[in-house]
C-alpha positions as CSV (number, residue, x, y, z in Angstrom):
1,X,0.0,0.0,0.0
2,X,1.3,3.4,-1.0
3,X,1.2,6.2,1.6
4,X,1.1,9.8,0.6
5,X,2.7,12.2,2.9
6,X,1.4,15.7,2.7
7,X,3.8,18.2,3.9
8,X,2.2,20.6,6.3
9,X,3.8,23.9,5.9
10,X,3.7,26.2,8.9
11,X,2.0,29.5,8.1
12,X,4.7,32.1,7.3
13,X,4.3,35.6,8.8
14,X,3.2,38.2,6.3
15,X,5.9,39.9,4.4
16,X,3.9,43.1,3.7
17,X,1.1,44.9,5.5
18,X,-1.5,47.4,4.4
19,X,-0.8,51.0,5.4
20,X,-3.7,50.8,7.8
21,X,-2.3,47.7,9.5
22,X,1.2,49.1,9.6
23,X,-0.2,52.3,11.2
24,X,-1.9,50.2,13.9
25,X,1.3,48.3,14.6
26,X,3.3,51.5,15.0
27,X,0.6,53.2,17.0
28,X,0.0,56.1,14.6
29,X,-2.7,57.3,12.3
30,X,-2.9,56.3,8.6
31,X,-2.3,59.9,7.6
32,X,0.8,60.1,9.8
33,X,2.2,57.1,7.9
34,X,2.3,59.3,4.8
35,X,4.1,62.0,6.9
36,X,6.6,59.4,8.0
37,X,7.2,58.3,4.4
38,X,7.7,61.9,3.2
39,X,10.2,62.4,6.1
40,X,12.1,59.3,5.0
41,X,11.3,57.4,8.2
42,X,9.5,54.5,6.5
43,X,9.4,53.1,3.0
44,X,6.3,52.0,1.1
45,X,6.4,49.8,-2.0
46,X,4.0,49.2,-4.8
47,X,2.9,45.6,-5.1
48,X,0.8,45.2,-8.3
49,X,-2.0,47.7,-7.7
50,X,-1.5,48.1,-3.9
51,X,0.8,50.3,-1.8
52,X,2.1,48.3,1.1
53,X,4.6,48.5,3.9
54,X,7.3,45.7,4.0
55,X,7.4,43.9,7.4
56,X,11.1,44.6,7.4
57,X,10.4,48.3,7.5
58,X,8.0,48.0,10.4
59,X,10.6,45.9,12.3
60,X,13.3,48.5,11.5
61,X,11.3,51.4,12.7
62,X,10.3,49.6,15.9
63,X,13.8,48.5,16.7
64,X,15.5,51.8,15.7
65,X,14.5,53.5,19.0
66,X,13.0,56.4,17.0
67,X,9.5,57.1,17.9
68,X,7.2,56.8,14.9
69,X,4.5,58.7,16.8
70,X,6.7,61.8,17.1
71,X,6.9,61.6,20.9
72,X,10.2,62.3,22.5
73,X,11.1,60.0,25.4
């Protein structure tokens, strides 16, 4: 009897997020995300017909110690 093994792949974390989701993760408004982009704090990319934020950008901003919200510690 032949057995088929289906490989169960663990769900990979998302590589990109919507601007709204990224804003929530950073604790800022959606409109502030555009300000952060224009100030060079965060980078957006076009993915087909969507503008998204790479997960690596969110991780970088969170780990940089800079406050995305504009608050000074």
